[in-house]
C-alpha positions as CSV (number, residue, x, y, z in Angstrom):
1,X,11.3,16.2,-6.5
2,X,14.2,18.1,-5.0
3,X,17.4,16.5,-3.8
4,X,17.0,14.4,-0.7
5,X,17.8,16.6,2.4
6,X,17.6,14.1,5.3
7,X,18.6,10.4,5.6
8,X,17.8,8.7,8.8
9,X,18.9,5.2,9.8
10,X,16.1,3.4,11.7
11,X,16.6,1.1,14.7
12,X,15.1,-2.1,13.1
13,X,16.5,-5.6,13.4
14,X,15.4,-8.7,11.6
15,X,13.8,-9.2,8.2
16,X,11.1,-6.8,7.2
17,X,7.8,-8.4,6.3
18,X,5.7,-5.2,5.9
19,X,6.4,-1.5,6.2
20,X,4.7,1.8,5.5
21,X,5.0,5.5,6.3
22,X,2.4,8.1,7.3
23,X,2.4,11.7,6.2
24,X,3.9,12.8,9.6
25,X,7.0,10.7,9.0
26,X,6.2,7.9,11.4
27,X,7.4,4.5,10.2
28,X,5.5,1.3,10.7
29,X,7.2,-2.1,10.5
30,X,6.3,-5.7,10.9
31,X,9.4,-7.9,11.3
32,X,9.9,-11.6,10.7
33,X,8.9,-12.4,14.4
34,X,5.7,-10.5,13.6
35,X,6.4,-7.7,16.0
36,X,4.6,-4.6,14.9
37,X,6.4,-1.3,15.6
38,X,5.8,2.4,15.1
39,X,9.0,4.5,15.0
40,X,8.5,8.3,15.3
41,X,10.7,10.9,13.7
42,X,12.3,11.3,17.1
43,X,13.3,7.6,17.0
44,X,11.0,6.6,19.8
45,X,9.2,3.4,19.2
46,X,6.1,1.4,20.3
47,X,6.0,-2.3,19.6
48,X,3.4,-5.1,20.0
49,X,3.3,-8.7,18.9
50,X,0.8,-9.6,16.2
51,X,1.9,-13.2,15.6
52,X,-1.4,-14.6,16.7
53,X,-3.3,-13.0,13.8
54,X,-1.6,-14.8,10.8
55,X,1.1,-14.3,8.2
56,X,1.6,-12.5,4.9
57,X,1.1,-9.1,6.5
58,X,0.5,-5.9,4.6
59,X,0.3,-2.5,6.2
60,X,-1.7,0.7,5.3
61,X,-0.7,3.7,7.5
62,X,-2.4,6.3,5.3
63,X,-4.4,7.5,8.3
64,X,-1.9,8.0,11.2
65,X,-4.6,7.7,13.9
66,X,-5.8,4.4,12.5
67,X,-3.1,2.2,10.9
68,X,-4.5,-1.1,9.4
69,X,-2.7,-4.4,9.1
70,X,-4.1,-7.3,6.9
71,X,-2.9,-10.9,7.1
72,X,-3.2,-12.6,3.8
73,X,-3.3,-16.2,4.9
74,X,-5.9,-15.8,7.6
75,X,-7.9,-12.9,6.2
76,X,-7.7,-11.1,9.5
77,X,-7.8,-7.3,9.6
78,X,-6.2,-5.5,12.6
79,X,-7.2,-1.9,13.2
80,X,-5.1,0.0,15.7
81,X,-5.0,3.5,17.2
82,X,-2.0,5.8,17.0
83,X,-0.3,3.9,19.9
84,X,-0.8,0.5,18.2
85,X,-3.5,-0.5,20.6
86,X,-5.9,-2.9,18.9
87,X,-9.4,-1.4,18.4
88,X,-10.8,-4.1,16.2
89,X,-9.8,-7.5,14.8
90,X,-12.1,-8.7,12.0
91,X,-12.1,-11.7,9.7
92,X,-12.7,-10.3,6.2
93,X,-12.9,-13.7,4.6
94,X,-15.5,-15.3,7.0
95,X,-18.4,-14.1,4.9
96,X,-16.8,-14.3,1.5
97,X,-14.8,-16.7,-0.7
98,X,-12.1,-14.2,-1.5
99,X,-8.6,-14.9,-2.7
100,X,-7.0,-11.6,-1.6
101,X,-4.5,-10.2,-4.1
102,X,-4.6,-6.6,-2.9
103,X,-5.4,-4.7,0.3
104,X,-5.8,-1.0,1.3
105,X,-7.7,1.4,3.5
106,X,-10.3,3.3,1.5
107,X,-10.4,7.1,1.8
108,X,-13.7,6.9,3.7
109,X,-12.3,4.5,6.3
110,X,-13.6,1.3,4.9
111,X,-11.5,-1.5,3.4
112,X,-10.4,-2.4,-0.2
113,X,-9.7,-6.0,-1.2
114,X,-8.8,-7.1,-4.7
115,X,-10.3,-10.6,-5.2
116,X,-8.1,-12.8,-7.5
117,X,-10.9,-15.3,-7.7
118,X,-13.3,-12.9,-9.3
119,X,-10.9,-10.3,-10.6
120,X,-13.0,-7.6,-9.0
121,X,-12.2,-4.8,-6.5
122,X,-14.4,-5.0,-3.4
123,X,-15.0,-2.5,-0.7
124,X,-16.0,-4.0,2.7
125,X,-17.3,-2.4,5.8
126,X,-15.6,-3.0,9.1
127,X,-17.5,-6.2,9.7
128,X,-16.4,-7.7,6.4
129,X,-19.6,-7.2,4.5
130,X,-19.1,-6.2,0.8
131,X,-20.7,-2.8,0.2
132,X,-19.3,-2.0,-3.3
133,X,-17.9,-4.2,-6.1
134,X,-16.4,-3.4,-9.4
135,X,-17.0,-5.2,-12.7
136,X,-14.5,-7.8,-13.8
137,X,-11.3,-5.7,-14.2
138,X,-8.7,-8.2,-15.7
139,X,-8.0,-11.8,-16.5
140,X,-8.0,-14.1,-13.5
141,X,-4.7,-14.9,-11.8
142,X,-3.7,-18.5,-11.8
143,X,-1.1,-18.3,-9.1
144,X,-1.3,-17.1,-5.5
145,X,0.6,-13.8,-5.1
146,X,1.7,-11.6,-2.3
147,X,-1.0,-9.1,-1.6
148,X,-0.3,-5.7,-3.3
149,X,-1.1,-2.3,-1.8
150,X,-4.3,-0.6,-2.9
151,X,-4.0,3.2,-2.9
152,X,-7.0,5.6,-2.5
153,X,-6.7,9.3,-2.1
154,X,-10.4,10.1,-2.5
155,X,-10.0,11.0,-6.2
156,X,-8.2,7.9,-7.6
157,X,-7.8,4.3,-6.7
158,X,-4.7,2.4,-7.9
159,X,-4.5,-1.4,-7.9
160,X,-1.9,-3.9,-9.2
161,X,-3.5,-6.8,-11.2
162,X,-2.3,-10.5,-11.1
163,X,-0.6,-9.7,-14.5
164,X,1.4,-6.9,-12.8
165,X,-0.4,-4.1,-14.8
166,X,-1.6,-1.0,-12.9
167,X,-5.2,0.0,-13.1
168,X,-6.4,3.5,-12.1
169,X,-10.0,3.8,-11.2
170,X,-12.3,6.6,-10.1
171,X,-14.4,6.5,-7.0
172,X,-17.2,4.8,-9.0
173,X,-14.7,2.0,-9.9
174,X,-14.6,2.9,-13.6
175,X,-11.2,2.3,-15.2
176,X,-9.5,5.6,-16.1
177,X,-6.1,4.3,-17.2
178,X,-4.3,1.0,-17.6
179,X,-0.5,0.9,-17.5
180,X,1.6,-2.1,-18.7
181,X,3.9,-3.8,-16.2
182,X,7.0,-2.1,-17.9
183,X,5.7,1.3,-16.7
184,X,6.2,0.1,-13.1
185,X,4.1,-0.1,-10.0
186,X,2.1,2.9,-8.6
187,X,3.5,3.6,-5.2
188,X,1.8,6.9,-4.3
189,X,-1.0,9.2,-5.5
190,X,-0.5,13.0,-5.5
191,X,-3.8,14.7,-6.3
192,X,-4.4,13.6,-10.0
193,X,-0.8,12.4,-10.6
194,X,0.7,8.9,-10.1
195,X,4.1,8.1,-8.6
196,X,5.5,5.1,-10.5
197,X,8.4,2.8,-9.5
198,X,10.3,0.6,-12.0
199,X,13.8,-0.6,-12.5
200,X,14.9,2.9,-13.6
201,X,13.7,4.5,-10.4
202,X,10.8,6.8,-9.5
203,X,8.8,9.0,-11.9
204,X,5.6,11.1,-11.7
205,X,3.0,11.2,-14.4
206,X,1.2,14.3,-15.7
207,X,-2.0,15.3,-14.0
208,X,-4.9,13.6,-15.7
209,X,-8.7,13.4,-15.3
210,X,-9.0,10.0,-17.1
211,X,-11.0,10.7,-20.2
212,X,-11.5,7.1,-21.5
213,X,-8.7,4.8,-20.8
214,X,-5.8,6.9,-22.0
215,X,-2.5,6.5,-20.2
216,X,-1.1,9.5,-18.4
217,X,1.8,10.4,-20.7
218,X,4.5,12.7,-19.4
219,X,7.0,11.5,-16.9
220,X,9.0,13.6,-14.4
221,X,12.0,11.7,-13.0
222,X,12.2,11.8,-9.2
223,X,15.7,11.6,-7.6
224,X,16.6,8.8,-5.3
225,X,20.4,8.2,-5.1
226,X,20.3,5.5,-2.4
227,X,20.5,1.9,-3.5
228,X,18.2,-0.6,-1.9
229,X,14.6,-1.8,-2.0
230,X,12.0,0.9,-1.9
231,X,9.3,-0.2,0.6
232,X,7.0,2.8,0.7
233,X,6.5,6.3,-0.6
234,X,4.3,8.8,1.2
235,X,4.5,12.5,0.1
236,X,8.0,13.7,0.9
237,X,9.1,10.5,2.6
238,X,10.7,7.4,1.1
239,X,11.3,4.2,3.1
240,X,14.2,2.0,1.8
241,X,15.5,-1.3,2.9
242,X,19.2,-2.0,2.7
243,X,21.4,-4.8,3.9
244,X,21.9,-3.3,7.3
245,X,18.3,-2.2,8.0
246,X,16.0,0.6,7.0
247,X,16.6,4.2,6.0
248,X,14.1,7.0,5.7
249,X,14.6,9.8,3.2
250,X,12.9,13.1,3.8
251,X,13.1,15.7,1.1
């Protein structure tokens, strides 16, 4: 990664509950009042209240024309268009006894949920019906946790287990790599490489095809000189929360 070229301060007030970035540099934020906002690179914003859907929100803005918002306590999935108009509101838990520990949009437009009850990764359609499920991937989690992002770039799927390890799977949901918690959390997928975040900052692994369960070895450090809490990484964009609000790095 080259040195950061642009740092933008974003017009956000209140505590951030969930945030994400799309590849165009639009920032999506849910604040503590459960106001859902999209902020464009030109600093224009669109905001709607989503307080009626639940709490424990997690965002996936991988597809900029169809951001998804999941509410962990209610199991509601909110699908919007690029102006944050609601196109669907679906209960993903109504047909399943799922303890959601992870959420993400699948590359084919469906929905990923990691079920802490069964320790399996499930793909549901847009009505909440499970259409694909992995084998048991890890030990069961004994405690309720904040839902973690599930990443899917059409080649790899990355999940965080209840034990804070990172599993990398292929599209057939076979495990390709298992990284211990000390390696950090996978925050972005770049082709066949992983972007990892730990207390030392960001790093990128070597490219790998996942022969067996070998760990991708080599690490390339990625520069980020701004202190604060990293909320999201998407290609050349980093979204960071600091005491006074949010800043967006574009490099």
